[in-house]
C-alpha positions in Angstrom: -2.3 42.3 -52.6 -3.4 44.1 -49.4 -0.1 43.6 -47.9 2.0 45.0 -50.4 0.0 48.4 -50.8 1.6 51.9 -49.7 -2.0 52.3 -47.4 -1.1 48.9 -45.7 2.1 49.7 -44.9 1.7 53.4 -43.3 -1.7 51.8 -41.8 -0.1 49.1 -40.1 3.1 51.6 -38.6 0.5 54.0 -36.9 -1.4 50.7 -35.7 1.6 49.4 -34.1 2.9 52.4 -32.8 -0.4 53.7 -31.3 -0.6 50.2 -29.3 2.5 50.3 -27.9 2.6 53.7 -26.7 -0.8 53.8 -25.5 0.0 53.0 -22.0 -3.9 52.1 -20.7 -4.8 48.3 -21.3 -8.5 49.5 -21.8 -7.0 52.3 -24.2 -4.9 49.5 -25.9 -8.2 47.4 -26.5 -9.9 50.0 -28.0 -7.4 51.4 -29.8 -7.0 48.1 -31.6 -10.8 47.4 -32.0 -10.7 50.6 -33.7 -7.9 49.8 -36.2 -9.4 46.3 -37.2 -12.4 47.9 -37.8 -11.0 51.0 -39.8 -8.9 48.3 -41.9 -12.0 46.2 -42.8 -14.0 49.1 -43.6 -11.2 50.8 -45.6 -10.6 47.7 -47.6 -14.3 45.9 -47.8 -16.6 49.2 -47.9 -20.0 49.3 -46.8 -21.0 46.3 -49.0 -18.5 44.3 -47.6 -18.6 45.0 -43.8 -22.4 44.7 -43.5 -22.5 40.8 -43.8 -19.6 40.4 -41.6 -21.4 42.3 -38.7 -24.2 40.5 -39.0 -22.4 37.1 -38.7 -20.7 38.6 -35.6 -24.0 39.4 -34.1 -25.2 36.2 -34.5 -21.9 34.4 -33.6 -21.6 36.2 -30.5 -25.3 35.7 -29.4 -25.3 32.1 -30.1 -22.2 31.7 -28.4 -23.7 33.3 -25.1 -27.0 31.9 -25.1 -25.4 27.8 -24.3 -28.1 26.9 -26.5 -27.5 23.8 -28.5 -30.1 24.8 -31.0 -29.0 28.3 -31.2 -25.4 27.5 -31.7 -26.4 25.4 -34.8 -28.6 27.7 -36.4 -25.4 30.0 -36.0 -23.4 27.5 -37.6 -25.8 26.9 -40.5 -26.3 31.0 -40.8 -22.7 31.4 -41.2 -22.0 28.3 -43.8 -24.8 29.5 -45.5 -23.6 33.1 -45.8 -20.7 31.7 -47.2 -22.2 29.5 -49.8 -24.3 32.7 -51.0 -21.6 35.0 -51.5 -18.7 32.9 -52.3 -20.3 29.8 -54.1 -23.8 30.5 -55.4 -22.9 30.9 -59.1 -20.6 28.0 -58.7 -23.5 25.8 -57.2 -26.1 27.1 -59.7 -23.9 26.0 -62.6 -22.5 22.8 -61.1 -26.1 21.4 -59.4 -28.9 23.4 -61.3 -27.6 24.1 -64.9 -27.2 20.1 -65.5 -30.9 19.6 -64.8 -32.7 22.8 -65.5 -30.5 25.1 -67.9 -33.4 27.7 -68.1 -34.1 27.6 -64.5 -30.3 27.8 -63.6 -30.0 31.1 -66.0 -32.9 32.7 -64.3 -31.3 31.7 -60.9 -27.8 33.3 -61.8 -29.7 36.6 -63.3 -31.2 36.9 -59.9 -28.3 36.1 -58.1 -26.0 38.8 -60.3 -28.7 41.5 -58.7 -28.2 40.4 -55.4 -24.8 39.6 -55.1 -21.9 42.2 -54.4 -19.3 42.2 -57.4 -16.7 40.8 -55.3 -17.4 38.4 -51.6 -17.2 39.9 -48.4 -13.3 40.3 -47.6 -12.0 37.4 -45.9 -15.5 35.6 -45.6 -13.8 32.1 -45.8 -11.7 32.9 -43.0 -14.3 34.8 -40.9 -16.4 31.7 -41.3 -14.3 28.9 -40.6 -13.3 30.9 -37.2 -16.6 31.5 -36.6 -17.3 27.8 -37.0 -14.6 26.5 -34.8 -15.9 28.9 -32.2 -19.5 28.0 -32.0 -18.4 24.1 -32.0 -16.1 24.5 -29.1 -18.4 26.4 -27.3 -21.1 24.1 -27.7 -18.7 21.1 -26.6 -18.6 22.9 -23.3 -15.7 25.8 -23.7 -16.2 29.2 -22.1 -17.4 31.7 -24.8 -16.0 35.0 -25.2 -18.3 37.5 -23.1 -16.3 40.6 -23.5 -17.9 42.1 -26.8 -14.3 43.9 -27.5 -12.5 40.9 -27.3 -14.9 39.1 -29.8 -14.5 41.7 -32.2 -10.8 41.9 -32.0 -11.0 38.2 -32.5 -13.1 38.2 -35.4 -11.6 41.1 -37.2 -7.7 41.2 -36.1 -6.2 43.0 -39.0 -3.1 40.8 -39.7 -5.1 37.7 -40.2 -8.1 39.1 -41.9 -7.3 38.2 -45.4 -4.6 35.5 -45.4 -4.7 33.7 -42.4 -3.8 32.0 -40.3 -7.1 30.6 -39.2 -7.0 31.5 -35.3 -8.4 29.1 -32.5 -9.9 31.9 -30.1 -8.6 29.8 -27.1 -5.0 30.3 -28.2 -5.7 34.0 -29.5 -7.6 35.2 -26.3 -4.7 34.9 -23.9 -2.1 36.2 -26.3 -4.5 39.2 -27.0 -4.7 40.0 -23.1 -1.1 39.7 -22.4 -0.4 42.3 -25.2 -2.8 44.4 -24.0 -1.9 44.5 -20.2 2.1 45.2 -21.3 3.8 46.5 -24.4 5.6 43.8 -26.4 9.2 43.0 -25.6 11.6 44.2 -27.7 12.5 40.4 -28.9 8.9 40.1 -30.3 9.2 43.5 -31.9 12.7 42.6 -33.7 11.2 39.0 -34.4 8.0 40.4 -36.0 9.9 42.8 -38.2 12.3 40.3 -39.6 9.4 37.9 -40.1 7.5 40.4 -41.9 10.8 41.3 -43.9 11.1 37.5 -45.0 7.4 37.8 -46.0 7.9 40.5 -48.2 11.0 39.3 -49.7 9.4 35.9 -50.7 6.8 37.6 -52.1 8.2 40.6 -54.1 11.7 39.1 -54.6 10.6 35.5 -55.8 6.9 35.1 -56.1 6.2 38.0 -58.4 8.9 37.6 -60.7 8.1 33.8 -60.9 4.2 34.8 -61.6 5.8 36.9 -64.3 8.0 34.2 -65.7 5.1 31.4 -65.5 2.1 33.9 -67.4 4.4 34.3 -70.3 6.1 30.8 -70.8 3.0 28.7 -69.4 0.9 29.1 -72.8 4.2 28.4 -74.8 4.5 25.1 -72.7 3.8 22.4 -75.6 6.5 24.2 -77.5 9.2 24.2 -74.9 11.8 21.3 -74.6 11.4 18.9 -71.8 13.8 21.0 -69.5 11.9 24.3 -70.3 8.5 22.2 -69.1 10.1 21.0 -66.0 11.5 24.6 -65.0 7.6 25.9 -65.9 6.8 23.0 -63.5 9.3 23.9 -60.6 8.3 27.6 -61.0 4.5 26.9 -60.6 5.5 24.6 -57.2 8.2 27.1 -55.9 5.7 30.3 -56.8 3.0 29.0 -54.5 4.8 28.6 -51.9 6.4 31.7 -51.5 3.5 33.5 -52.8 1.1 32.2 -49.8 4.1 31.6 -47.2 5.2 35.1 -47.9 1.6 36.7 -46.8 1.7 34.1 -43.6 4.9 35.5 -42.8 3.5 39.3 -43.1 0.6 38.4 -41.2 1.9 36.6 -38.1 5.6 39.3 -38.5 2.9 42.4 -38.0 1.0 40.7 -35.1 4.0 39.7 -33.4 5.2 43.3 -33.4 2.0 44.0 -31.3 2.8 41.3 -28.8 0.1 39.1 -30.4 1.4 35.2 -31.4 -0.5 33.6 -34.3 0.0 29.8 -35.1 2.4 29.0 -37.8 1.3 28.1 -41.2 3.9 26.5 -42.9 7.0 24.5 -41.9 9.2 24.0 -44.7 6.5 21.7 -46.6 9.1 21.2 -49.5 11.2 19.0 -47.2 8.4 16.5 -46.3 8.7 12.6 -46.8 5.3 11.5 -47.1 2.0 13.2 -47.8 0.8 13.1 -44.2 3.8 14.6 -43.4 3.4 17.5 -45.9 -0.3 18.6 -44.6 1.8 18.9 -41.0 3.5 21.6 -42.6 1.8 23.3 -45.5 -1.1 25.6 -44.5 -1.0 24.3 -41.0 -4.1 26.2 -39.5 -6.6 25.2 -42.4 -5.1 21.3 -42.3 -5.8 21.4 -38.6 -9.3 22.6 -39.0 -10.3 20.1 -41.8 -9.0 17.3 -39.3 -10.9 18.4 -36.2 -13.8 19.7 -37.7 -14.4 17.5 -40.8 -12.2 14.7 -41.1 -12.7 13.4 -37.7 -16.4 14.2 -37.2 -16.7 12.0 -40.5 -15.1 9.1 -38.8 -11.4 9.9 -39.4 -9.9 6.2 -39.8 -11.7 4.5 -37.2 -13.5 2.2 -39.6 -11.0 0.8 -41.8 -8.8 1.9 -44.6 -11.7 2.1 -47.4 -13.6 4.6 -45.6 -10.4 6.4 -44.5 -9.9 7.0 -48.2 -13.4 8.1 -48.5 -13.6 10.3 -45.7 -10.1 12.2 -46.6 -11.5 12.6 -50.2 -14.4 14.5 -48.8 -12.5 16.4 -45.9 -10.1 17.7 -48.8 -12.8 18.1 -51.5 -14.0 20.8 -49.2 -10.4 22.0 -48.5 -10.1 22.2 -52.1 -13.1 24.4 -52.6 -12.4 26.9 -49.5 -9.7 28.1 -51.7 -12.4 29.0 -54.6 -15.5 28.4 -56.5 -14.1 26.3 -59.3 -13.9 22.3 -60.2 -10.0 22.1 -60.6 -10.0 23.3 -56.8 -12.1 20.5 -56.2 -10.1 18.3 -58.6 -6.8 19.4 -56.4 -8.8 18.5 -52.8 -9.9 15.1 -54.0 -6.4 14.1 -55.1 -4.8 15.1 -51.9 -7.8 13.2 -50.1 -7.3 10.2 -51.6 -3.6 10.7 -51.8 -3.7 10.7 -47.9 -5.9 7.7 -47.7 -3.3 5.8 -49.9 -0.3 6.8 -48.3 -1.8 5.4 -45.0 -3.4 2.3 -46.2 -0.3 1.1 -48.8 1.8 -0.6 -46.1 -1.2 -3.0 -45.4 -2.1 -4.3 -49.6 -1.0 -7.6 -50.0 2.4 -8.8 -51.5 3.7 -5.1 -52.8 2.6 -3.2 -49.7 5.2 -4.0 -46.8 8.1 -4.1 -49.4 7.2 -0.8 -50.5 7.1 0.5 -47.2 10.2 -0.9 -46.3 11.9 0.9 -49.1 10.2 4.3 -48.0 11.4 3.9 -44.5 15.1 2.7 -45.2 15.5 5.5 -48.3 14.2 8.8 -47.0 15.5 10.2 -50.3 12.8 8.0 -52.1 10.1 9.1 -49.7 10.8 12.6 -50.5 11.1 12.1 -53.8 7.7 10.5 -54.3 6.1 13.0 -51.9 7.5 16.0 -54.0 6.6 14.4 -57.1 2.7 13.6 -55.6 2.4 17.6 -54.4 4.2 19.4 -57.4 1.9 17.4 -59.6 -1.1 18.7 -57.6 -0.4 22.2 -57.9 -1.2 21.8 -61.7 -4.8 20.5 -60.8 -4.8 23.6 -58.2 -3.9 26.1 -61.0 -5.8 24.4 -64.2 -8.4 22.6 -65.2 -8.2 18.8 -65.0 -7.4 18.2 -68.7 -5.0 20.7 -68.8 -3.3 19.6 -65.8 -3.2 16.0 -66.9 -2.2 17.1 -70.6 1.0 19.2 -68.9 2.0 16.3 -66.2 2.1 13.7 -69.1 4.4 16.2 -70.8 6.8 16.0 -68.1 7.2 12.3 -68.2 7.4 12.0 -72.1 3.5 10.5 -72.1 
């Protein structure tokens, strides 16, 4: 991971020191943009930087134009770029291959020749932030006119590869304050503490758990029931500490600069309902999905069957955002349907109200049910559906 390389540590130290020591706001602005550009170039290379430069130019120009057609065209261009670079092979295999295997082979060969070996660095974050920006401008909010500020928003190095997903109306005021004056000592201290916490989660917990899982998961069937539950718990703890560790490092690095990024995790394993979980887990992504997918689809305004359908569609996209594989879609559908049921079950005849009363009266019951649901979902997140179901059944002796 980028954050755990020596190059990043040296780079972040120089970038933060320069930003604090430069006395002029104008020069600070340039320093930050140059540091972000160097970071992106170092890790993405020319093949990864070029598409993002094009998307930045298209998004910036469309925002300034204030023309609805230009903004819609820019949104389509951003989404098309994401689909091309990250999902082309997946779409060919899922949509074309079942209908025409020969055509799928030809398209896959063409894609292999056209595509770089890896998608452009951070393209999922770029596209979601650009789409958010264009939608908000289209709704009447003021666009970013200063090109340097737009570049800083687009390629801000702490959040480039692991989020959180920024909202420009929140990010720009914090950026402007940081450019005007050095971050207070309390921000620096709190930022360094959060960076240290992130590294501790990643290096001391997540990485050893990854080693444990990689060794014992292939031997899952031969484990005792206790051993299977230990592997199960290790998978759940690993993804929390790994992902929240990256977020802590990103948020902490930004805070050292005096720039505040949105919180991304808030004790998600303390949640007592699936809805509560999604207000605590990957908060910036769940809010993006809510605001730009779920609500535009109709949200919960047309009855609980439509709510479940909208939730499933929105979270299928959420799952696919994590990677081009069917098991991510399965995980998203699982959570989308789960959210819908969580909202709708109190209205079910006969059993709905009594069950809801039990959950309200006994917080422990709600917590246990929620964590079982979420943790079983991680099996779908990491493994094909058949393997995930097989592992889950063995946990309960089925």
